[in-house]
PDB file of N, CA, C, O and CB in Angstrom:
ATOM      1  N   MET A   1       0.846  -1.175   0.000  1.00  0.00           N
ATOM      2  CA  MET A   1       0.000   0.000   0.000  1.00  0.00           C
ATOM      3  C   MET A   1       0.893   1.242   0.000  1.00  0.00           C
ATOM      4  O   MET A   1       1.930   1.260   0.664  1.00  0.00           O
ATOM      5  CB  MET A   1      -0.963  -0.004   1.224  1.00  0.00           C
ATOM      6  N   THR A   2       0.500   2.263  -0.732  1.00  0.00           N
ATOM      7  CA  THR A   2       1.312   3.478  -0.796  1.00  0.00           C
ATOM      8  C   THR A   2       0.865   4.479   0.255  1.00  0.00           C
ATOM      9  O   THR A   2      -0.278   4.459   0.712  1.00  0.00           O
ATOM     10  CB  THR A   2       1.233   4.108  -2.191  1.00  0.00           C
ATOM     11  N   ASP A   3       1.783   5.350   0.628  1.00  0.00           N
ATOM     12  CA  ASP A   3       1.461   6.408   1.578  1.00  0.00           C
ATOM     13  C   ASP A   3       0.679   7.512   0.873  1.00  0.00           C
ATOM     14  O   ASP A   3       1.021   7.921  -0.237  1.00  0.00           O
ATOM     15  CB  ASP A   3       2.747   6.977   2.225  1.00  0.00           C
ATOM     16  N   ALA A   4      -0.362   7.981   1.526  1.00  0.00           N
ATOM     17  CA  ALA A   4      -1.153   9.087   0.968  1.00  0.00           C
ATOM     18  C   ALA A   4      -0.362  10.380   1.140  1.00  0.00           C
ATOM     19  O   ALA A   4       0.243  10.619   2.185  1.00  0.00           O
ATOM     20  CB  ALA A   4      -2.560   9.195   1.665  1.00  0.00           C
ATOM     21  N   LYS A   5      -0.376  11.200   0.107  1.00  0.00           N
ATOM     22  CA  LYS A   5       0.320  12.483   0.175  1.00  0.00           C
ATOM     23  C   LYS A   5      -0.688  13.569   0.500  1.00  0.00           C
ATOM     24  O   LYS A   5      -1.819  13.561   0.014  1.00  0.00           O
ATOM     25  CB  LYS A   5       1.061  12.796  -1.156  1.00  0.00           C
ATOM     26  N   ARG A   6      -0.254  14.498   1.327  1.00  0.00           N
ATOM     27  CA  ARG A   6      -1.117  15.621   1.686  1.00  0.00           C
ATOM     28  C   ARG A   6      -1.138  16.647   0.560  1.00  0.00           C
ATOM     29  O   ARG A   6      -0.131  16.889  -0.104  1.00  0.00           O
ATOM     30  CB  ARG A   6      -0.646  16.275   3.001  1.00  0.00           C
ATOM     31  N   VAL A   7      -2.289  17.232   0.367  1.00  0.00           N
ATOM     32  CA  VAL A   7      -2.470  18.281  -0.628  1.00  0.00           C
ATOM     33  C   VAL A   7      -2.461  19.614   0.104  1.00  0.00           C
ATOM     34  O   VAL A   7      -3.096  19.759   1.149  1.00  0.00           O
ATOM     35  CB  VAL A   7      -3.798  18.084  -1.443  1.00  0.00           C
ATOM     36  N   ALA A   8      -1.748  20.577  -0.439  1.00  0.00           N
ATOM     37  CA  ALA A   8      -1.700  21.896   0.183  1.00  0.00           C
ATOM     38  C   ALA A   8      -3.078  22.550   0.138  1.00  0.00           C
ATOM     39  O   ALA A   8      -3.783  22.461  -0.867  1.00  0.00           O
ATOM     40  CB  ALA A   8      -0.658  22.789  -0.517  1.00  0.00           C
ATOM     41  N   TYR A   9      -3.452  23.203   1.227  1.00  0.00           N
ATOM     42  CA  TYR A   9      -4.740  23.893   1.278  1.00  0.00           C
ATOM     43  C   TYR A   9      -4.656  25.281   0.659  1.00  0.00           C
ATOM     44  O   TYR A   9      -5.678  25.849   0.274  1.00  0.00           O
ATOM     45  CB  TYR A   9      -5.227  23.996   2.718  1.00  0.00           C
ATOM     46  N   GLU A  10      -3.471  25.825   0.559  1.00  0.00           N
ATOM     47  CA  GLU A  10      -3.294  27.131  -0.044  1.00  0.00           C
ATOM     48  C   GLU A  10      -2.287  27.027  -1.180  1.00  0.00           C
ATOM     49  O   GLU A  10      -1.268  26.346  -1.065  1.00  0.00           O
ATOM     50  CB  GLU A  10      -2.836  28.166   1.005  1.00  0.00           C
ATOM     51  N   VAL A  11      -2.580  27.697  -2.256  1.00  0.00           N
ATOM     52  CA  VAL A  11      -1.691  27.713  -3.407  1.00  0.00           C
ATOM     53  C   VAL A  11      -1.299  29.153  -3.660  1.00  0.00           C
ATOM     54  O   VAL A  11      -2.146  30.045  -3.688  1.00  0.00           O
ATOM     55  CB  VAL A  11      -2.362  27.075  -4.667  1.00  0.00           C
ATOM     56  N   GLU A  12       0.008  29.375  -3.846  1.00  0.00           N
ATOM     57  CA  GLU A  12       0.474  30.727  -4.115  1.00  0.00           C
ATOM     58  C   GLU A  12      -0.165  31.253  -5.394  1.00  0.00           C
ATOM     59  O   GLU A  12      -0.433  30.499  -6.329  1.00  0.00           O
ATOM     60  CB  GLU A  12       2.009  30.764  -4.221  1.00  0.00           C
ATOM     61  N   ALA A  13      -0.397  32.536  -5.414  1.00  0.00           N
ATOM     62  CA  ALA A  13      -0.993  33.157  -6.588  1.00  0.00           C
ATOM     63  C   ALA A  13      -0.095  32.940  -7.797  1.00  0.00           C
ATOM     64  O   ALA A  13       1.111  33.173  -7.714  1.00  0.00           O
ATOM     65  CB  ALA A  13      -1.232  34.663  -6.351  1.00  0.00           C
ATOM     66  N   PRO A  14      -0.662  32.493  -8.931  1.00  0.00           N
ATOM     67  CA  PRO A  14       0.155  32.249 -10.119  1.00  0.00           C
ATOM     68  C   PRO A  14       0.879  33.506 -10.593  1.00  0.00           C
ATOM     69  O   PRO A  14       1.975  33.420 -11.146  1.00  0.00           O
ATOM     70  CB  PRO A  14      -0.708  31.706 -11.239  1.00  0.00           C
ATOM     71  N   LEU A  15       0.275  34.659 -10.382  1.00  0.00           N
ATOM     72  CA  LEU A  15       0.903  35.905 -10.804  1.00  0.00           C
ATOM     73  C   LEU A  15       2.206  36.131 -10.054  1.00  0.00           C
ATOM     74  O   LEU A  15       3.203  36.536 -10.652  1.00  0.00           O
ATOM     75  CB  LEU A  15      -0.046  37.085 -10.586  1.00  0.00           C
ATOM     76  N   ALA A  16       2.208  35.874  -8.755  1.00  0.00           N
ATOM     77  CA  ALA A  16       3.424  36.050  -7.965  1.00  0.00           C
ATOM     78  C   ALA A  16       4.517  35.095  -8.444  1.00  0.00           C
ATOM     79  O   ALA A  16       5.686  35.473  -8.518  1.00  0.00           O
ATOM     80  CB  ALA A  16       3.133  35.823  -6.470  1.00  0.00           C
ATOM     81  N   GLU A  17       4.140  33.872  -8.765  1.00  0.00           N
ATOM     82  CA  GLU A  17       5.108  32.892  -9.265  1.00  0.00           C
ATOM     83  C   GLU A  17       5.679  33.336 -10.619  1.00  0.00           C
ATOM     84  O   GLU A  17       6.884  33.232 -10.850  1.00  0.00           O
ATOM     85  CB  GLU A  17       4.445  31.497  -9.395  1.00  0.00           C
ATOM     86  N   ARG A  18       4.823  33.824 -11.499  1.00  0.00           N
ATOM     87  CA  ARG A  18       5.279  34.287 -12.812  1.00  0.00           C
ATOM     88  C   ARG A  18       6.196  35.490 -12.692  1.00  0.00           C
ATOM     89  O   ARG A  18       7.213  35.571 -13.381  1.00  0.00           O
ATOM     90  CB  ARG A  18       4.090  34.632 -13.694  1.00  0.00           C
ATOM     91  N   LEU A  19       5.837  36.436 -11.811  1.00  0.00           N
ATOM     92  CA  LEU A  19       6.704  37.604 -11.615  1.00  0.00           C
ATOM     93  C   LEU A  19       8.052  37.199 -11.040  1.00  0.00           C
ATOM     94  O   LEU A  19       9.080  37.779 -11.390  1.00  0.00           O
ATOM     95  CB  LEU A  19       6.029  38.623 -10.692  1.00  0.00           C
ATOM     96  N   GLY A  20       8.051  36.204 -10.159  1.00  0.00           N
ATOM     97  CA  GLY A  20       9.305  35.701  -9.613  1.00  0.00           C
ATOM     98  C   GLY A  20      10.192  35.111 -10.698  1.00  0.00           C
ATOM     99  O   GLY A  20      11.397  35.362 -10.724  1.00  0.00           O
ATOM    100  N   GLU A  21       9.601  34.327 -11.595  1.00  0.00           N
ATOM    101  CA  GLU A  21      10.367  33.750 -12.704  1.00  0.00           C
ATOM    102  C   GLU A  21      10.870  34.829 -13.656  1.00  0.00           C
ATOM    103  O   GLU A  21      12.009  34.778 -14.120  1.00  0.00           O
ATOM    104  CB  GLU A  21       9.512  32.739 -13.471  1.00  0.00           C
ATOM    105  N   LEU A  22      10.010  35.808 -13.943  1.00  0.00           N
ATOM    106  CA  LEU A  22      10.426  36.907 -14.816  1.00  0.00           C
ATOM    107  C   LEU A  22      11.564  37.685 -14.177  1.00  0.00           C
ATOM    108  O   LEU A  22      12.511  38.076 -14.858  1.00  0.00           O
ATOM    109  CB  LEU A  22       9.242  37.846 -15.117  1.00  0.00           C
ATOM    110  N   SER A  23      11.477  37.909 -12.882  1.00  0.00           N
ATOM    111  CA  SER A  23      12.535  38.605 -12.158  1.00  0.00           C
ATOM    112  C   SER A  23      13.848  37.842 -12.218  1.00  0.00           C
ATOM    113  O   SER A  23      14.921  38.437 -12.318  1.00  0.00           O
ATOM    114  CB  SER A  23      12.130  38.821 -10.711  1.00  0.00           C
ATOM    115  N   ARG A  24      13.752  36.525 -12.158  1.00  0.00           N
ATOM    116  CA  ARG A  24      14.958  35.692 -12.234  1.00  0.00           C
ATOM    117  C   ARG A  24      15.559  35.733 -13.637  1.00  0.00           C
ATOM    118  O   ARG A  24      16.778  35.799 -13.795  1.00  0.00           O
ATOM    119  CB  ARG A  24      14.634  34.238 -11.838  1.00  0.00           C
ATOM    120  N   LEU A  25      14.690  35.692 -14.662  1.00  0.00           N
ATOM    121  CA  LEU A  25      15.164  35.641 -16.043  1.00  0.00           C
ATOM    122  C   LEU A  25      15.562  37.002 -16.602  1.00  0.00           C
ATOM    123  O   LEU A  25      16.574  37.115 -17.294  1.00  0.00           O
ATOM    124  CB  LEU A  25      14.105  35.044 -16.913  1.00  0.00           C
ATOM    125  N   ILE A  26      14.775  38.036 -16.308  1.00  0.00           N
ATOM    126  CA  ILE A  26      15.020  39.371 -16.859  1.00  0.00           C
ATOM    127  C   ILE A  26      14.859  40.389 -15.732  1.00  0.00           C
ATOM    128  O   ILE A  26      13.865  41.113 -15.702  1.00  0.00           O
ATOM    129  CB  ILE A  26      14.041  39.689 -18.052  1.00  0.00           C
ATOM    130  N   PRO A  27      15.811  40.459 -14.809  1.00  0.00           N
ATOM    131  CA  PRO A  27      15.674  41.331 -13.641  1.00  0.00           C
ATOM    132  C   PRO A  27      15.552  42.815 -13.985  1.00  0.00           C
ATOM    133  O   PRO A  27      14.942  43.572 -13.230  1.00  0.00           O
ATOM    134  CB  PRO A  27      16.849  41.134 -12.736  1.00  0.00           C
ATOM    135  N   GLU A  28      16.118  43.237 -15.103  1.00  0.00           N
ATOM    136  CA  GLU A  28      16.048  44.652 -15.456  1.00  0.00           C
ATOM    137  C   GLU A  28      14.633  45.102 -15.817  1.00  0.00           C
ATOM    138  O   GLU A  28      14.361  46.302 -15.850  1.00  0.00           O
ATOM    139  CB  GLU A  28      16.978  44.936 -16.610  1.00  0.00           C
ATOM    140  N   ALA A  29      13.740  44.171 -16.084  1.00  0.00           N
ATOM    141  CA  ALA A  29      12.368  44.511 -16.451  1.00  0.00           C
ATOM    142  C   ALA A  29      11.466  44.684 -15.232  1.00  0.00           C
ATOM    143  O   ALA A  29      10.324  45.122 -15.377  1.00  0.00           O
ATOM    144  CB  ALA A  29      11.799  43.443 -17.358  1.00  0.00           C
ATOM    145  N   ILE A  30      11.947  44.354 -14.043  1.00  0.00           N
ATOM    146  CA  ILE A  30      11.136  44.441 -12.835  1.00  0.00           C
ATOM    147  C   ILE A  30      11.408  45.758 -12.130  1.00  0.00           C
ATOM    148  O   ILE A  30      12.557  46.116 -11.872  1.00  0.00           O
ATOM    149  CB  ILE A  30      11.420  43.252 -11.894  1.00  0.00           C
ATOM    150  N   ILE A  31      10.326  46.479 -11.819  1.00  0.00           N
ATOM    151  CA  ILE A  31      10.427  47.730 -11.066  1.00  0.00           C
ATOM    152  C   ILE A  31       9.599  47.588  -9.796  1.00  0.00           C
ATOM    153  O   ILE A  31       8.945  46.565  -9.591  1.00  0.00           O
ATOM    154  CB  ILE A  31       9.944  48.955 -11.921  1.00  0.00           C
ATOM    155  N   GLU A  32       9.622  48.602  -8.948  1.00  0.00           N
ATOM    156  CA  GLU A  32       8.949  48.517  -7.650  1.00  0.00           C
ATOM    157  C   GLU A  32       7.491  48.100  -7.733  1.00  0.00           C
ATOM    158  O   GLU A  32       7.044  47.246  -6.969  1.00  0.00           O
ATOM    159  CB  GLU A  32       9.036  49.830  -6.959  1.00  0.00           C
ATOM    160  N   ASP A  33       6.750  48.694  -8.652  1.00  0.00           N
ATOM    161  CA  ASP A  33       5.313  48.433  -8.694  1.00  0.00           C
ATOM    162  C   ASP A  33       4.889  47.532  -9.841  1.00  0.00           C
ATOM    163  O   ASP A  33       3.725  47.571 -10.239  1.00  0.00           O
ATOM    164  CB  ASP A  33       4.574  49.721  -8.788  1.00  0.00           C
ATOM    165  N   GLY A  34       5.789  46.720 -10.387  1.00  0.00           N
ATOM    166  CA  GLY A  34       5.401  45.787 -11.440  1.00  0.00           C
ATOM    167  C   GLY A  34       6.468  45.554 -12.486  1.00  0.00           C
ATOM    168  O   GLY A  34       7.629  45.303 -12.163  1.00  0.00           O
ATOM    169  N   VAL A  35       6.065  45.638 -13.749  1.00  0.00           N
ATOM    170  CA  VAL A  35       6.932  45.321 -14.882  1.00  0.00           C
ATOM    171  C   VAL A  35       7.110  46.559 -15.750  1.00  0.00           C
ATOM    172  O   VAL A  35       6.141  47.248 -16.068  1.00  0.00           O
ATOM    173  CB  VAL A  35       6.351  44.151 -15.716  1.00  0.00           C
ATOM    174  N   ASP A  36       8.338  46.834 -16.127  1.00  0.00           N
ATOM    175  CA  ASP A  36       8.630  47.905 -17.084  1.00  0.00           C
ATOM    176  C   ASP A  36       8.593  47.255 -18.465  1.00  0.00           C
ATOM    177  O   ASP A  36       9.551  46.598 -18.871  1.00  0.00           O
ATOM    178  CB  ASP A  36      10.041  48.609 -16.793  1.00  0.00           C
ATOM    179  N   PHE A  37       7.489  47.439 -19.183  1.00  0.00           N
ATOM    180  CA  PHE A  37       7.310  46.757 -20.453  1.00  0.00           C
ATOM    181  C   PHE A  37       8.278  47.256 -21.523  1.00  0.00           C
ATOM    182  O   PHE A  37       8.618  46.509 -22.440  1.00  0.00           O
ATOM    183  CB  PHE A  37       5.890  46.929 -20.928  1.00  0.00           C
ATOM    184  N   GLY A  38       8.721  48.494 -21.421  1.00  0.00           N
ATOM    185  CA  GLY A  38       9.722  48.994 -22.358  1.00  0.00           C
ATOM    186  C   GLY A  38      11.028  48.218 -22.220  1.00  0.00           C
ATOM    187  O   GLY A  38      11.625  47.820 -23.220  1.00  0.00           O
ATOM    188  N   LYS A  39      11.470  48.003 -20.982  1.00  0.00           N
ATOM    189  CA  LYS A  39      12.700  47.233 -20.751  1.00  0.00           C
ATOM    190  C   LYS A  39      12.502  45.760 -21.106  1.00  0.00           C
ATOM    191  O   LYS A  39      13.427  45.105 -21.586  1.00  0.00           O
ATOM    192  CB  LYS A  39      13.149  47.365 -19.284  1.00  0.00           C
ATOM    193  N   LEU A  40      11.309  45.245 -20.873  1.00  0.00           N
ATOM    194  CA  LEU A  40      11.028  43.855 -21.232  1.00  0.00           C
ATOM    195  C   LEU A  40      11.098  43.684 -22.747  1.00  0.00           C
ATOM    196  O   LEU A  40      11.704  42.732 -23.240  1.00  0.00           O
ATOM    197  CB  LEU A  40       9.640  43.421 -20.702  1.00  0.00           C
ATOM    198  N   ARG A  41      10.482  44.600 -23.480  1.00  0.00           N
ATOM    199  CA  ARG A  41      10.539  44.535 -24.953  1.00  0.00           C
ATOM    200  C   ARG A  41      11.974  44.641 -25.449  1.00  0.00           C
ATOM    201  O   ARG A  41      12.371  43.918 -26.363  1.00  0.00           O
ATOM    202  CB  ARG A  41       9.686  45.655 -25.580  1.00  0.00           C
ATOM    203  N   ALA A  42      12.760  45.544 -24.847  1.00  0.00           N
ATOM    204  CA  ALA A  42      14.156  45.705 -25.251  1.00  0.00           C
ATOM    205  C   ALA A  42      14.943  44.427 -24.987  1.00  0.00           C
ATOM    206  O   ALA A  42      15.783  44.036 -25.798  1.00  0.00           O
ATOM    207  CB  ALA A  42      14.799  46.888 -24.511  1.00  0.00           C
ATOM    208  N   ALA A  43      14.678  43.775 -23.860  1.00  0.00           N
ATOM    209  CA  ALA A  43      15.391  42.542 -23.525  1.00  0.00           C
ATOM    210  C   ALA A  43      15.012  41.407 -24.471  1.00  0.00           C
ATOM    211  O   ALA A  43      15.846  40.557 -24.784  1.00  0.00           O
ATOM    212  CB  ALA A  43      15.097  42.135 -22.079  1.00  0.00           C
ATOM    213  N   LEU A  44      13.761  41.388 -24.929  1.00  0.00           N
ATOM    214  CA  LEU A  44      13.310  40.321 -25.818  1.00  0.00           C
ATOM    215  C   LEU A  44      13.686  40.578 -27.268  1.00  0.00           C
ATOM    216  O   LEU A  44      13.719  39.646 -28.072  1.00  0.00           O
ATOM    217  CB  LEU A  44      11.816  40.152 -25.705  1.00  0.00           C
ATOM    218  N   GLY A  45      13.967  41.820 -27.610  1.00  0.00           N
ATOM    219  CA  GLY A  45      14.421  42.152 -28.950  1.00  0.00           C
ATOM    220  C   GLY A  45      13.389  41.850 -30.014  1.00  0.00           C
ATOM    221  O   GLY A  45      12.229  42.244 -29.886  1.00  0.00           O
ATOM    222  N   ALA A  46      13.797  41.154 -31.067  1.00  0.00           N
ATOM    223  CA  ALA A  46      12.952  40.902 -32.230  1.00  0.00           C
ATOM    224  C   ALA A  46      11.830  39.903 -31.936  1.00  0.00           C
ATOM    225  O   ALA A  46      10.947  39.721 -32.774  1.00  0.00           O
ATOM    226  CB  ALA A  46      13.799  40.393 -33.378  1.00  0.00           C
ATOM    227  N   ASP A  47      11.839  39.256 -30.778  1.00  0.00           N
ATOM    228  CA  ASP A  47      10.831  38.247 -30.464  1.00  0.00           C
ATOM    229  C   ASP A  47       9.517  38.843 -29.979  1.00  0.00           C
ATOM    230  O   ASP A  47       8.598  38.097 -29.642  1.00  0.00           O
ATOM    231  CB  ASP A  47      11.363  37.307 -29.427  1.00  0.00           C
ATOM    232  N   VAL A  48       9.403  40.173 -29.935  1.00  0.00           N
ATOM    233  CA  VAL A  48       8.192  40.815 -29.434  1.00  0.00           C
ATOM    234  C   VAL A  48       7.195  40.997 -30.578  1.00  0.00           C
ATOM    235  O   VAL A  48       7.542  41.511 -31.642  1.00  0.00           O
ATOM    236  CB  VAL A  48       8.524  42.180 -28.777  1.00  0.00           C
ATOM    237  N   ASP A  49       5.968  40.573 -30.349  1.00  0.00           N
ATOM    238  CA  ASP A  49       4.905  40.737 -31.328  1.00  0.00           C
ATOM    239  C   ASP A  49       4.093  41.966 -30.944  1.00  0.00           C
ATOM    240  O   ASP A  49       3.413  41.964 -29.918  1.00  0.00           O
ATOM    241  CB  ASP A  49       4.002  39.464 -31.408  1.00  0.00           C
ATOM    242  N   ASN A  50       4.158  43.001 -31.747  1.00  0.00           N
ATOM    243  CA  ASN A  50       3.435  44.235 -31.462  1.00  0.00           C
ATOM    244  C   ASN A  50       2.129  44.338 -32.231  1.00  0.00           C
ATOM    245  O   ASN A  50       1.477  45.382 -32.198  1.00  0.00           O
ATOM    246  CB  ASN A  50       4.300  45.420 -31.781  1.00  0.00           C
ATOM    247  N   GLN A  51       1.737  43.284 -32.917  1.00  0.00           N
ATOM    248  CA  GLN A  51       0.504  43.293 -33.687  1.00  0.00           C
ATOM    249  C   GLN A  51      -0.692  43.223 -32.746  1.00  0.00           C
ATOM    250  O   GLN A  51      -0.619  42.570 -31.705  1.00  0.00           O
ATOM    251  CB  GLN A  51       0.477  42.123 -34.689  1.00  0.00           C
ATOM    252  N   PRO A  52      -1.798  43.891 -33.099  1.00  0.00           N
ATOM    253  CA  PRO A  52      -2.995  43.789 -32.258  1.00  0.00           C
ATOM    254  C   PRO A  52      -3.545  42.365 -32.285  1.00  0.00           C
ATOM    255  O   PRO A  52      -3.412  41.660 -33.285  1.00  0.00           O
ATOM    256  CB  PRO A  52      -4.077  44.788 -32.725  1.00  0.00           C
ATOM    257  N   GLU A  53      -4.151  41.957 -31.202  1.00  0.00           N
ATOM    258  CA  GLU A  53      -4.718  40.616 -31.112  1.00  0.00           C
ATOM    259  C   GLU A  53      -5.896  40.496 -32.065  1.00  0.00           C
ATOM    260  O   GLU A  53      -6.759  41.373 -32.105  1.00  0.00           O
ATOM    261  CB  GLU A  53      -5.154  40.295 -29.664  1.00  0.00           C
ATOM    262  N   ARG A  54      -5.932  39.421 -32.826  1.00  0.00           N
ATOM    263  CA  ARG A  54      -6.999  39.239 -33.813  1.00  0.00           C
ATOM    264  C   ARG A  54      -8.271  38.686 -33.193  1.00  0.00           C
ATOM    265  O   ARG A  54      -9.374  39.046 -33.604  1.00  0.00           O
ATOM    266  CB  ARG A  54      -6.534  38.318 -34.917  1.00  0.00           C
ATOM    267  N   HIS A  55      -8.120  37.817 -32.213  1.00  0.00           N
ATOM    268  CA  HIS A  55      -9.268  37.202 -31.560  1.00  0.00           C
ATOM    269  C   HIS A  55      -9.178  37.528 -30.080  1.00  0.00           C
ATOM    270  O   HIS A  55      -8.121  37.372 -29.469  1.00  0.00           O
ATOM    271  CB  HIS A  55      -9.315  35.652 -31.803  1.00  0.00           C
ATOM    272  N   ALA A  56     -10.264  37.971 -29.513  1.00  0.00           N
ATOM    273  CA  ALA A  56     -10.255  38.311 -28.095  1.00  0.00           C
ATOM    274  C   ALA A  56     -11.549  37.835 -27.448  1.00  0.00           C
ATOM    275  O   ALA A  56     -12.612  37.825 -28.069  1.00  0.00           O
ATOM    276  CB  ALA A  56     -10.073  39.833 -27.894  1.00  0.00           C
ATOM    277  N   LEU A  57     -11.435  37.451 -26.215  1.00  0.00           N
ATOM    278  CA  LEU A  57     -12.613  37.094 -25.436  1.00  0.00           C
ATOM    279  C   LEU A  57     -12.973  38.304 -24.586  1.00  0.00           C
ATOM    280  O   LEU A  57     -12.244  38.655 -23.659  1.00  0.00           O
ATOM    281  CB  LEU A  57     -12.362  35.818 -24.548  1.00  0.00           C
ATOM    282  N   CYS A  58     -14.078  38.931 -24.895  1.00  0.00           N
ATOM    283  CA  CYS A  58     -14.505  40.126 -24.172  1.00  0.00           C
ATOM    284  C   CYS A  58     -15.944  39.950 -23.703  1.00  0.00           C
ATOM    285  O   CYS A  58     -16.820  39.566 -24.477  1.00  0.00           O
ATOM    286  CB  CYS A  58     -14.370  41.389 -25.059  1.00  0.00           C
ATOM    287  N   TRP A  59     -16.171  40.233 -22.444  1.00  0.00           N
ATOM    288  CA  TRP A  59     -17.516  40.217 -21.900  1.00  0.00           C
ATOM    289  C   TRP A  59     -17.520  41.115 -20.675  1.00  0.00           C
ATOM    290  O   TRP A  59     -16.462  41.437 -20.133  1.00  0.00           O
ATOM    291  CB  TRP A  59     -17.981  38.763 -21.549  1.00  0.00           C
ATOM    292  N   ALA A  60     -18.676  41.510 -20.249  1.00  0.00           N
ATOM    293  CA  ALA A  60     -18.786  42.341 -19.056  1.00  0.00           C
ATOM    294  C   ALA A  60     -18.240  41.566 -17.865  1.00  0.00           C
ATOM    295  O   ALA A  60     -18.690  40.453 -17.594  1.00  0.00           O
ATOM    296  CB  ALA A  60     -20.260  42.777 -18.808  1.00  0.00           C
ATOM    297  N   GLY A  61     -17.296  42.129 -17.166  1.00  0.00           N
ATOM    298  CA  GLY A  61     -16.696  41.469 -16.010  1.00  0.00           C
ATOM    299  C   GLY A  61     -15.456  40.667 -16.334  1.00  0.00           C
ATOM    300  O   GLY A  61     -14.913  40.008 -15.447  1.00  0.00           O
ATOM    301  N   SER A  62     -14.981  40.696 -17.581  1.00  0.00           N
ATOM    302  CA  SER A  62     -13.809  39.874 -17.937  1.00  0.00           C
ATOM    303  C   SER A  62     -12.554  40.325 -17.186  1.00  0.00           C
ATOM    304  O   SER A  62     -11.750  39.488 -16.778  1.00  0.00           O
ATOM    305  CB  SER A  62     -13.556  39.937 -19.454  1.00  0.00           C
ATOM    306  N   ARG A  63     -12.378  41.624 -17.001  1.00  0.00           N
ATOM    307  CA  ARG A  63     -11.201  42.115 -16.278  1.00  0.00           C
ATOM    308  C   ARG A  63     -11.201  41.595 -14.842  1.00  0.00           C
ATOM    309  O   ARG A  63     -10.166  41.157 -14.340  1.00  0.00           O
ATOM    310  CB  ARG A  63     -11.162  43.661 -16.288  1.00  0.00           C
ATOM    311  N   GLU A  64     -12.351  41.642 -14.184  1.00  0.00           N
ATOM    312  CA  GLU A  64     -12.457  41.161 -12.809  1.00  0.00           C
ATOM    313  C   GLU A  64     -12.213  39.655 -12.733  1.00  0.00           C
ATOM    314  O   GLU A  64     -11.586  39.174 -11.790  1.00  0.00           O
ATOM    315  CB  GLU A  64     -13.835  41.501 -12.230  1.00  0.00           C
ATOM    316  N   ALA A  65     -12.707  38.913 -13.724  1.00  0.00           N
ATOM    317  CA  ALA A  65     -12.503  37.463 -13.755  1.00  0.00           C
ATOM    318  C   ALA A  65     -11.017  37.121 -13.879  1.00  0.00           C
ATOM    319  O   ALA A  65     -10.531  36.213 -13.206  1.00  0.00           O
ATOM    320  CB  ALA A  65     -13.290  36.836 -14.920  1.00  0.00           C
ATOM    321  N   ILE A  66     -10.306  37.835 -14.724  1.00  0.00           N
ATOM    322  CA  ILE A  66      -8.874  37.594 -14.898  1.00  0.00           C
ATOM    323  C   ILE A  66      -8.130  37.912 -13.607  1.00  0.00           C
ATOM    324  O   ILE A  66      -7.232  37.166 -13.217  1.00  0.00           O
ATOM    325  CB  ILE A  66      -8.314  38.438 -16.063  1.00  0.00           C
ATOM    326  N   GLN A  67      -8.486  39.002 -12.939  1.00  0.00           N
ATOM    327  CA  GLN A  67      -7.845  39.348 -11.666  1.00  0.00           C
ATOM    328  C   GLN A  67      -8.137  38.299 -10.607  1.00  0.00           C
ATOM    329  O   GLN A  67      -7.262  37.985  -9.799  1.00  0.00           O
ATOM    330  CB  GLN A  67      -8.315  40.723 -11.183  1.00  0.00           C
ATOM    331  N   LEU A  68      -9.346  37.748 -10.592  1.00  0.00           N
ATOM    332  CA  LEU A  68      -9.724  36.744  -9.619  1.00  0.00           C
ATOM    333  C   LEU A  68      -8.914  35.459  -9.775  1.00  0.00           C
ATOM    334  O   LEU A  68      -8.474  34.886  -8.779  1.00  0.00           O
ATOM    335  CB  LEU A  68     -11.195  36.444  -9.738  1.00  0.00           C
ATOM    336  N   ILE A  69      -8.713  35.000 -11.010  1.00  0.00           N
ATOM    337  CA  ILE A  69      -7.972  33.750 -11.202  1.00  0.00           C
ATOM    338  C   ILE A  69      -6.483  33.915 -10.959  1.00  0.00           C
ATOM    339  O   ILE A  69      -5.772  32.919 -10.827  1.00  0.00           O
ATOM    340  CB  ILE A  69      -8.199  33.222 -12.597  1.00  0.00           C
ATOM    341  N   GLN A  70      -5.991  35.143 -10.898  1.00  0.00           N
ATOM    342  CA  GLN A  70      -4.578  35.376 -10.627  1.00  0.00           C
ATOM    343  C   GLN A  70      -4.286  35.447  -9.137  1.00  0.00           C
ATOM    344  O   GLN A  70      -3.124  35.562  -8.744  1.00  0.00           O
ATOM    345  CB  GLN A  70      -4.124  36.651 -11.298  1.00  0.00           C
ATOM    346  N   GLY A  71      -5.303  35.382  -8.308  1.00  0.00           N
ATOM    347  CA  GLY A  71      -5.121  35.446  -6.870  1.00  0.00           C
ATOM    348  C   GLY A  71      -4.774  34.092  -6.282  1.00  0.00           C
ATOM    349  O   GLY A  71      -4.779  33.073  -6.973  1.00  0.00           O
ATOM    350  N   ALA A  72      -4.473  34.102  -4.992  1.00  0.00           N
ATOM    351  CA  ALA A  72      -4.153  32.856  -4.288  1.00  0.00           C
ATOM    352  C   ALA A  72      -5.407  32.005  -4.166  1.00  0.00           C
ATOM    353  O   ALA A  72      -6.519  32.533  -4.132  1.00  0.00           O
ATOM    354  CB  ALA A  72      -3.554  33.145  -2.885  1.00  0.00           C
ATOM    355  N   SER A  73      -5.232  30.695  -4.100  1.00  0.00           N
ATOM    356  CA  SER A  73      -6.340  29.753  -3.983  1.00  0.00           C
ATOM    357  C   SER A  73      -6.283  29.092  -2.614  1.00  0.00           C
ATOM    358  O   SER A  73      -5.214  28.688  -2.157  1.00  0.00           O
ATOM    359  CB  SER A  73      -6.293  28.688  -5.115  1.00  0.00           C
ATOM    360  N   ARG A  74      -7.419  28.986  -1.972  1.00  0.00           N
ATOM    361  CA  ARG A  74      -7.469  28.357  -0.652  1.00  0.00           C
ATOM    362  C   ARG A  74      -8.584  27.314  -0.654  1.00  0.00           C
ATOM    363  O   ARG A  74      -9.700  27.598  -1.088  1.00  0.00           O
ATOM    364  CB  ARG A  74      -7.698  29.422   0.476  1.00  0.00           C
ATOM    365  N   ALA A  75      -8.285  26.109  -0.169  1.00  0.00           N
ATOM    366  CA  ALA A  75      -9.289  25.061  -0.061  1.00  0.00           C
ATOM    367  C   ALA A  75     -10.188  25.349   1.139  1.00  0.00           C
ATOM    368  O   ALA A  75      -9.736  25.896   2.145  1.00  0.00           O
ATOM    369  CB  ALA A  75      -8.622  23.664   0.070  1.00  0.00           C
ATOM    370  N   HIS A  76     -11.430  24.987   1.028  1.00  0.00           N
ATOM    371  CA  HIS A  76     -12.379  25.192   2.136  1.00  0.00           C
ATOM    372  C   HIS A  76     -12.799  23.876   2.702  1.00  0.00           C
ATOM    373  O   HIS A  76     -13.593  23.832   3.642  1.00  0.00           O
ATOM    374  CB  HIS A  76     -13.610  25.979   1.681  1.00  0.00           C
TER     375      HIS A  76
END
């Protein structure tokens, strides 16, 4: 029989994890209150796509929904 593994009740916010990775990979793009997109674009060079998005999912409340899923998750 195998040992049961415990599942964490709290999960770090994915946004914090992504910012941590970005900070590790491109530290010059991180500023006090977030990301300096000008420095990020400069660091990425020709790999930046500046074209407008052709397909988008837009609905009332979409901004709030995106912010909600980027937060920490807690089991109840």
